[in-house]
C-alpha positions as CSV (number, residue, x, y, z in Angstrom):
1,M,45.9,6.2,-28.1
2,I,46.9,9.7,-27.0
3,S,45.4,9.1,-23.5
4,Y,47.2,5.8,-23.2
5,I,50.6,7.4,-23.9
6,D,49.8,10.2,-21.5
7,G,49.1,7.6,-18.8
8,H,52.5,5.8,-19.3
9,R,54.9,8.4,-20.6
10,D,56.4,9.2,-17.2
11,R,57.4,5.5,-16.8
12,F,58.5,4.6,-20.3
13,G,58.8,7.8,-22.3
14,V,56.9,8.9,-25.4
15,E,59.1,7.5,-28.1
16,P,59.7,4.0,-26.7
17,I,55.9,3.7,-26.4
18,C,55.3,4.9,-29.9
19,R,57.9,2.5,-31.2
20,V,56.2,-0.5,-29.6
21,L,52.8,0.7,-30.7
22,R,54.1,1.6,-34.2
23,F,52.7,5.1,-33.7
24,A,54.5,8.2,-35.0
25,P,55.8,10.4,-32.2
26,S,55.1,13.5,-34.4
27,T,51.4,12.5,-34.5
28,Y,51.3,12.4,-30.7
29,Y,53.0,15.8,-30.4
30,A,50.8,17.3,-33.0
31,A,47.7,16.1,-31.2
32,K,49.0,17.6,-27.9
33,T,49.6,21.0,-29.4
34,R,46.5,21.1,-31.6
35,P,43.9,23.6,-30.3
36,P,40.5,22.1,-29.2
37,S,38.1,21.5,-32.0
38,A,34.7,23.1,-32.2
39,R,33.1,19.8,-31.2
40,M,35.2,19.5,-28.2
41,L,34.4,23.0,-27.0
42,S,30.7,22.3,-27.7
43,D,30.8,19.0,-25.8
44,Q,32.5,20.6,-22.8
45,A,29.9,23.4,-22.6
46,L,27.0,20.8,-22.9
47,K,28.6,18.6,-20.2
48,T,28.4,21.5,-17.8
49,E,24.7,22.1,-18.6
50,I,24.0,18.3,-18.4
51,E,25.6,18.1,-14.9
52,R,23.6,21.1,-13.8
53,V,20.2,19.8,-15.0
54,H,20.9,16.4,-13.6
55,E,21.7,17.7,-10.2
56,E,18.7,20.2,-10.2
57,N,16.3,17.4,-10.9
58,F,17.1,15.0,-8.1
59,S,19.7,13.2,-10.4
60,V,16.8,11.1,-11.8
61,Y,16.7,12.1,-15.5
62,G,17.8,9.7,-18.2
63,A,18.9,10.7,-21.7
64,R,15.4,11.2,-23.1
65,K,14.2,13.6,-20.3
66,M,17.6,15.3,-20.2
67,W,17.3,15.9,-23.9
68,R,13.7,17.3,-23.4
69,Q,14.8,19.6,-20.6
70,L,17.8,21.0,-22.5
71,H,15.4,21.8,-25.4
72,R,13.1,23.6,-23.0
73,E,16.0,25.7,-21.8
74,G,16.9,26.6,-25.4
75,H,19.8,24.2,-25.9
76,V,19.3,22.7,-29.4
77,V,21.1,19.3,-29.2
78,A,20.6,15.9,-30.7
79,R,19.4,13.2,-28.3
80,C,22.3,10.9,-29.4
81,T,24.7,13.6,-28.3
82,V,23.1,13.8,-24.9
83,E,23.3,10.0,-24.6
84,R,27.0,10.1,-25.5
85,L,27.9,12.9,-23.1
86,M,25.9,11.4,-20.2
87,A,27.8,8.2,-20.8
88,D,31.2,10.1,-20.7
89,L,30.1,11.7,-17.4
90,G,28.8,8.5,-15.9
91,L,25.3,9.9,-15.5
92,E,22.2,7.8,-15.8
93,G,18.5,8.0,-14.8
94,R,16.9,6.3,-11.8
95,R,15.2,3.0,-12.1
96,R,12.3,2.0,-9.9
97,G,12.2,-0.9,-7.5
98,R,9.2,-3.0,-6.5
99,K,6.4,-1.5,-4.4
100,H,5.2,-3.1,-1.1
101,R,1.6,-2.7,-0.1
102,T,0.9,-0.7,3.1
103,T,-2.9,-0.5,3.1
104,Q,-4.8,-3.3,4.7
105,P,-8.0,-4.4,2.8
106,A,-11.3,-4.0,4.6
107,E,-12.8,-7.4,4.9
108,T,-16.3,-6.6,6.1
109,G,-19.2,-4.3,5.1
110,P,-20.4,-3.0,1.8
111,R,-17.7,-1.7,-0.6
112,P,-17.9,1.0,-3.3
113,A,-17.8,-0.1,-6.9
114,D,-14.7,0.1,-9.1
115,L,-15.8,3.1,-11.3
116,V,-12.5,3.4,-13.1
117,D,-11.8,-0.2,-14.3
118,R,-8.2,0.6,-15.1
119,Q,-9.1,3.5,-17.4
120,F,-7.0,6.2,-15.8
121,V,-8.2,9.0,-18.1
122,A,-9.6,12.4,-17.3
123,S,-10.6,15.1,-19.8
124,A,-10.5,17.9,-17.3
125,P,-9.2,18.7,-13.8
126,N,-11.2,17.4,-10.8
127,R,-12.8,14.5,-12.8
128,L,-10.8,11.7,-11.3
129,W,-8.4,11.7,-8.3
130,I,-6.3,8.8,-7.1
131,A,-4.8,8.1,-3.7
132,D,-2.3,5.7,-2.2
133,I,-0.1,5.2,0.9
134,T,3.5,3.9,1.1
135,Y,6.1,3.5,3.8
136,V,9.7,4.6,4.3
137,A,12.2,2.9,6.8
138,T,14.2,5.4,8.9
139,W,16.6,4.9,11.8
140,S,13.9,6.0,14.2
141,G,11.1,3.8,12.8
142,F,8.8,3.6,9.9
143,A,7.4,6.8,8.2
144,Y,4.2,6.5,6.1
145,M,3.3,8.9,3.2
146,A,-0.2,9.3,1.9
147,Y,-1.0,11.4,-1.1
148,V,-3.8,12.4,-3.5
149,A,-3.2,13.3,-7.2
150,D,-5.4,14.4,-10.1
151,V,-5.3,12.0,-13.0
152,F,-5.7,14.8,-15.6
153,S,-2.3,16.3,-14.9
154,R,-0.7,13.9,-12.5
155,R,-0.4,16.8,-10.1
156,I,-0.1,15.8,-6.4
157,L,-2.7,17.9,-4.7
158,G,-2.2,16.7,-1.1
159,W,0.2,14.6,0.9
160,R,1.1,13.8,4.5
161,V,3.9,12.0,6.3
162,A,3.3,10.4,9.7
163,S,4.8,7.8,12.1
164,T,1.7,5.6,12.1
165,L,-0.9,4.2,9.6
166,R,-3.7,6.0,11.4
167,A,-6.9,6.8,9.5
168,D,-6.2,10.5,9.8
169,L,-3.1,10.2,7.7
170,A,-5.1,9.6,4.5
171,L,-7.7,12.1,5.6
172,D,-5.1,14.8,6.1
173,A,-3.8,14.3,2.6
174,L,-7.4,14.5,1.3
175,E,-8.0,17.7,3.2
176,Q,-4.9,19.3,1.7
177,A,-6.1,18.2,-1.8
178,I,-9.5,19.8,-1.2
179,W,-7.8,23.0,0.1
180,T,-5.6,23.1,-3.1
181,R,-8.8,23.0,-5.2
182,Q,-10.7,25.3,-2.7
183,S,-12.1,27.6,-5.4
184,E,-13.3,24.8,-7.6
185,N,-16.4,22.7,-7.7
186,L,-15.7,19.0,-6.8
187,E,-19.3,17.8,-7.5
188,G,-19.2,14.5,-9.4
189,L,-15.4,13.9,-8.8
190,V,-14.5,10.3,-8.7
191,H,-12.0,9.5,-5.9
192,H,-10.3,6.1,-6.6
193,S,-8.1,4.1,-4.2
194,D,-7.3,0.6,-3.3
195,R,-9.5,-1.3,-0.8
196,G,-7.5,-0.1,2.3
197,V,-9.4,0.5,5.5
198,Q,-8.0,4.1,5.6
199,Y,-10.1,4.9,2.4
200,L,-13.2,3.1,3.4
201,S,-13.4,4.6,6.9
202,I,-16.6,6.5,7.7
203,R,-14.8,9.8,8.2
204,Y,-13.0,9.6,4.9
205,T,-16.1,8.6,2.9
206,E,-18.2,11.2,4.6
207,R,-15.7,13.9,3.8
208,L,-15.8,13.0,0.1
209,A,-19.6,13.0,0.2
210,T,-19.5,16.5,1.7
211,E,-17.8,17.7,-1.4
212,G,-20.1,15.9,-3.7
213,A,-17.4,13.4,-4.7
214,I,-18.0,9.7,-5.4
215,T,-15.9,6.9,-3.9
216,S,-14.4,4.2,-6.1
217,V,-12.1,1.3,-5.0
218,G,-10.2,-1.2,-7.0
219,S,-11.6,-4.7,-7.6
220,R,-10.4,-7.7,-5.6
221,G,-7.5,-9.7,-7.1
222,D,-6.6,-7.0,-9.7
223,S,-3.0,-6.0,-9.5
224,Y,-3.7,-3.0,-11.8
225,D,-6.7,-1.7,-9.9
226,N,-4.7,1.4,-8.7
227,A,-1.8,1.3,-11.3
228,M,-1.3,5.0,-11.8
229,A,-1.2,5.7,-8.1
230,E,1.4,2.9,-7.6
231,S,3.4,4.3,-10.5
232,I,3.8,7.6,-8.7
233,I,4.7,5.8,-5.5
234,G,7.3,3.9,-7.5
235,L,8.9,7.1,-8.8
236,Y,8.8,8.7,-5.3
237,K,10.7,5.7,-3.9
238,A,13.2,5.6,-6.8
239,E,13.8,9.3,-7.2
240,L,13.9,10.4,-3.6
241,I,13.8,7.6,-0.9
242,T,16.2,5.1,-2.4
243,A,18.4,7.6,-4.1
244,R,18.9,9.8,-1.0
245,G,18.7,7.4,1.9
246,P,19.3,6.1,4.5
247,W,16.9,8.4,6.4
248,R,17.6,9.3,10.1
249,S,14.2,10.5,11.1
250,I,10.6,10.9,10.1
251,E,11.1,14.7,10.1
252,D,13.9,14.2,7.5
253,V,11.5,12.2,5.2
254,E,8.8,14.9,5.6
255,L,11.1,17.8,4.6
256,A,12.5,15.9,1.7
257,T,9.0,14.9,0.5
258,L,8.0,18.5,0.6
259,T,10.9,19.4,-1.7
260,W,10.2,16.4,-4.0
261,V,6.5,17.2,-4.4
262,H,7.1,20.8,-5.2
263,W,9.6,19.7,-7.8
264,W,7.2,17.1,-9.2
265,N,4.4,19.6,-9.6
266,T,6.4,22.5,-11.0
267,R,9.4,21.1,-12.8
268,R,9.4,17.4,-13.5
269,L,8.8,16.4,-17.1
270,L,6.1,13.7,-17.4
271,E,5.9,11.9,-20.7
272,P,2.0,11.1,-20.7
273,I,1.2,14.8,-20.6
274,G,3.7,15.9,-23.3
275,D,6.9,16.1,-21.3
276,I,5.9,19.2,-19.3
277,P,5.3,19.6,-15.5
278,P,1.8,19.0,-14.1
279,I,1.0,22.6,-13.1
280,E,2.1,23.9,-16.5
281,Y,-0.1,21.3,-18.1
282,E,-3.1,22.5,-16.0
283,N,-2.2,26.2,-16.8
284,N,-2.3,25.3,-20.6
285,W,-5.8,23.8,-20.3
286,N,-8.6,26.1,-21.4
287,P,-12.0,24.9,-20.2
288,A,-13.8,27.0,-22.8
289,I,-12.1,25.5,-25.9
290,K,-10.4,22.4,-24.4
291,T,-7.0,23.1,-25.9
292,I,-5.5,19.9,-24.4
293,K,-6.5,16.5,-25.7
294,E,-7.4,13.6,-23.4
295,V,-4.5,11.5,-22.4
296,P,-4.8,8.0,-23.9
297,S,-5.9,5.4,-21.5
298,T,-2.9,3.5,-20.1
299,T,-1.8,1.4,-17.1
300,R,1.9,1.6,-18.0
301,P,4.2,3.3,-15.5
302,I,4.6,7.1,-15.7
303,Q,8.0,7.9,-17.2
């Protein structure tokens, strides 16, 4: 009522409006001179923090993750309050679109078995890696992004952006992942991907074998054969590519991907690992006493 009167007082005057609305002018003037309440002051301070957190996290957090992040920073606030204030500010989380397949299935020759069978679970780092490739449309042509992640923490270990779907694209991402884990033993690691030719190439499979890793590919006709990898791709598209496009060049995509991957690994809160970032989750894991429980098996999207 007060805001309505404020919006029309210059045209009609306060008292005529109050007379039509049967609203006491004294109530209006009292409301205008009353000092801000404790709730109003608290809401204003929280709105400032919510806007900051939203901007610092690629503007992708919805109310639940915003609430989690505020608690991590020491702001004790109810989730319903966060939902109300985000609605007031017109802020909301990003939603994912559909993913288009970029890898081409290899039609000839023997294929590795599916050693995962939709069970994307790892009890420790370097037990199970996943890999995938996606594309990004730019004004100068298509860019392709390949990455490798550890299922245990969802940490992206290696990635590359290139202008072509060459076999070296996936191999470069794998080399970076191996370098990231350079001081660790990868013997017995299962590397899982879809049936793309990039992942079944001789050079790729031989590189895995050199590290003692085992190749696994999804089964034919199974839309969930690489579900976790596709879930990460979906978030990459929704949180970065779609949200910040259109993209002028492949170099722009590469630089933005670098920033997003660093944020994903060091700051993004992931629900399946307890609403903490991947690197923090790995740092909390103690191989001697196994302080972190196994993540339940799931093929649902990462939140």
